[in-house]
C-alpha positions in Angstrom: 5.9 -5.6 -13.1 2.3 -6.3 -13.3 0.6 -4.4 -10.1 -2.8 -5.0 -9.0 -4.2 -2.1 -6.5 -7.3 -3.5 -4.6 -8.9 -0.4 -3.5 -7.7 1.5 -6.1 -10.4 4.1 -6.2 -9.1 5.0 -2.6 -6.6 7.7 -1.8 -3.5 5.6 -1.2 -4.6 3.2 -4.3 -4.8 6.3 -6.3 -1.5 7.8 -5.3 0.2 4.6 -6.1 -1.3 4.1 -9.1 -0.4 7.5 -10.4 3.2 6.9 -9.3 3.9 3.6 -10.5 1.9 3.7 -13.7 4.8 5.4 -15.9 7.2 2.3 -15.0 4.8 -0.8 -14.3 1.5 -2.5 -15.7 -0.9 -1.2 -13.3 -4.6 -2.7 -12.8 -6.8 -0.9 -10.5 -9.4 -3.2 -8.6 -12.6 -2.3 -6.9 -15.7 -4.3 -5.8 -17.2 -2.3 -8.7 -15.7 -2.8 -12.1 -17.6 0.6 -13.2 -15.7 2.4 -10.5 -12.3 0.7 -11.1 -12.6 1.7 -14.9 -13.3 5.2 -14.3 -10.6 5.6 -11.7 -8.1 4.3 -14.3 -9.2 6.5 -16.7 -9.0 9.6 -14.5 -5.5 8.5 -13.4 -4.6 8.2 -17.2 -6.1 11.9 -17.7 -4.2 13.3 -14.5 -0.8 11.7 -15.9 -1.6 13.0 -19.6 -1.9 16.6 -17.8 1.8 16.3 -16.4 2.9 15.3 -19.9 3.2 11.3 -19.4 1.3 9.0 -21.5 0.2 5.5 -20.2 -2.4 3.2 -19.7 -4.3 1.8 -16.3 -6.9 -0.9 -16.5 -9.8 -1.0 -14.2 -11.3 -4.4 -13.1 -13.3 -5.8 -10.2 -10.9 -7.2 -7.6 -11.0 -11.2 -8.7 -10.4 -10.2 -12.5 -7.7 -7.5 -11.5 -5.2 -9.9 -9.8 -5.1 -12.3 -12.7 -1.4 -12.8 -13.7 -0.1 -10.2 -11.3 3.4 -10.2 -9.8 2.3 -7.8 -7.0 -1.2 -7.2 -5.4 -1.7 -4.2 -2.9 -4.6 -4.5 -0.3 -5.0 -0.8 -0.4 -7.9 -1.1 1.8 -9.1 -0.3 5.0 -8.7 -3.1 7.7 -12.6 -4.0 7.9 -12.3 -4.4 4.2 -8.7 -6.0 3.6 -9.6 -9.1 5.6 -12.9 -10.1 3.4 -11.1 -9.0 0.5 -8.2 -11.4 1.0 -10.5 -14.3 1.5 -12.4 -13.5 -1.7 -8.9 -13.6 -3.8 -7.3 -16.3 -1.7 -8.4 -19.1 -4.6 -7.8 -16.9 -7.6 -4.4 -15.4 -6.8 -1.3 -16.9 -8.4 1.0 -18.7 -5.6 3.9 -16.3 -7.0 2.3 -13.0 -6.6 3.4 -10.9 -3.9 1.2 -9.7 -1.5 1.5 -5.7 0.0 -0.4 -4.6 3.0 -0.3 -0.9 3.7 -3.4 -2.1 6.4 -3.8 -0.7 9.6 -6.2 -1.8 12.1 -7.4 1.0 14.2 -10.5 2.4 16.1 -11.1 6.2 17.6 -11.7 6.1 21.3 -11.1 9.5 22.3 -8.0 9.3 20.1 -7.0 6.7 17.3 -5.9 3.3 19.0 -4.0 0.6 17.1 -6.0 -2.4 17.5 -4.9 -5.8 15.7 -6.5 -9.2 16.1 -5.2 -10.6 19.5 -4.8 -14.0 17.7 -2.3 -12.4 15.1 -0.9 -9.0 16.6 -0.9 -7.1 13.1 -3.0 -6.8 9.9 0.2 -8.4 7.8 0.3 -11.6 9.8 -3.8 -11.9 9.6 -3.5 -11.4 6.1 -0.6 -13.7 5.9 -2.8 -16.4 7.4 -5.4 -15.9 5.0 -3.2 -16.1 2.1 -0.8 -18.9 3.0 0.3 -19.8 -0.4 1.7 -16.1 -0.8 4.4 -14.1 0.5 3.1 -10.9 2.2 5.1 -7.8 2.8 4.1 -5.0 4.8 4.6 -1.4 3.8 3.4 2.1 3.1 1.6 2.7 6.7 3.3 6.2 6.8 2.7 7.3 3.3 0.2 10.3 3.3 -1.9 9.5 0.4 -2.7 13.0 -0.2 1.1 13.7 -0.8 1.2 10.6 -3.3 -1.6 12.2 -5.3 -0.2 15.4 -6.0 2.2 14.4 -8.3 3.7 17.9 -7.8 5.0 16.9 -4.4 8.7 15.8 -4.5 8.2 13.6 -1.5 11.4 13.1 0.2 9.7 10.5 3.1 10.7 7.1 3.8 9.0 3.8 3.7 9.4 1.1 6.2 9.1 -2.4 4.6 8.7 -5.9 6.6 8.7 -9.2 5.4 10.8 -12.3 4.2 14.0 -11.2 2.6 13.3 -11.8 -1.1 9.9 -10.4 -1.7 10.9 -7.8 0.7 13.8 -6.9 -1.4 11.3 -6.7 -4.5 8.9 -4.2 -2.9 11.8 -2.1 -1.7 12.7 -1.8 -5.3 9.0 -0.8 -6.1 9.2 1.7 -3.3 12.5 3.3 -4.9 10.6 3.5 -8.3 8.8 6.2 -6.7 11.0 8.9 -7.0 11.5 10.8 -3.7 10.7 7.8 -1.2 13.4 5.7 0.2 12.8 2.1 1.4 14.3 0.9 4.8 14.2 -2.5 5.8 12.2 -2.8 8.9 12.8 -6.7 9.6 10.7 -9.8 9.3 6.7 -9.8 8.9 6.6 -10.4 12.2 7.5 -6.8 13.2 5.1 -5.3 11.3 3.0 -4.5 14.4 5.6 -2.0 15.4 5.3 -0.2 11.8 1.6 -0.3 11.8 1.1 1.3 14.9 2.9 4.3 13.6 -0.1 5.3 11.8 -2.5 6.2 14.3 0.3 8.1 16.2 0.8 10.3 13.2 -2.5 10.8 13.2 -2.8 11.8 16.7 0.1 14.0 16.7 -1.4 15.8 13.7 -4.4 16.6 15.4 -2.8 17.7 18.8 -0.3 19.8 16.8 -2.6 21.4 13.7 -0.4 19.4 11.1 -1.6 17.6 8.0 0.1 14.6 6.0 2.7 14.0 8.5 4.9 11.3 8.1 8.4 9.8 9.1 12.2 10.3 8.2 15.0 7.9 9.1 17.8 9.9 10.3 21.2 8.3 11.3 24.9 7.8 10.5 26.1 5.1 8.2 28.1 2.4 9.7 31.4 1.9 7.6 
């Protein structure tokens, strides 16, 4: 698949680029084409050091999404919405948009604060990009662990969205060794998953932890 990572110069974008590039055609997007190209070169060098040879491209955001099957908005909330508006008319209607976006503010502690109108970042992005399917995922994935290619991960990813695009994104999650994808329901359920991110950060701060995440523990029903 051809995957555009908008905000690919940031930590979560870089981590996904490193993990997906050996199996997919990855394009790093940024507001600056120069920064995107530098990030792509850096990822290539990191992977080469680990014995993997592959090529990544770096482009300005609007160019990065051209002919892509999947577009990941690997951006902070305040940048994700204007970026969604900027790419709206350039985005292929068949492209799946993945949102790991979490709206939160610091008010003594980190607080989950989505738009009152939409209730979650994912639904707000879906309203902007109404011609595309939006799937939410990767909210509880520590970027530092994705970037560390020696980290075996062993973590779970909750995915929300319509059935067909959700299954495609769950497949992409499984393409990252050490991650397990779990169906967390329709896109309307995204607010529950998004809110786990500030919870994890608050728990980490109060308990002197770093890079905390989640695992889903249960018994299979036969």
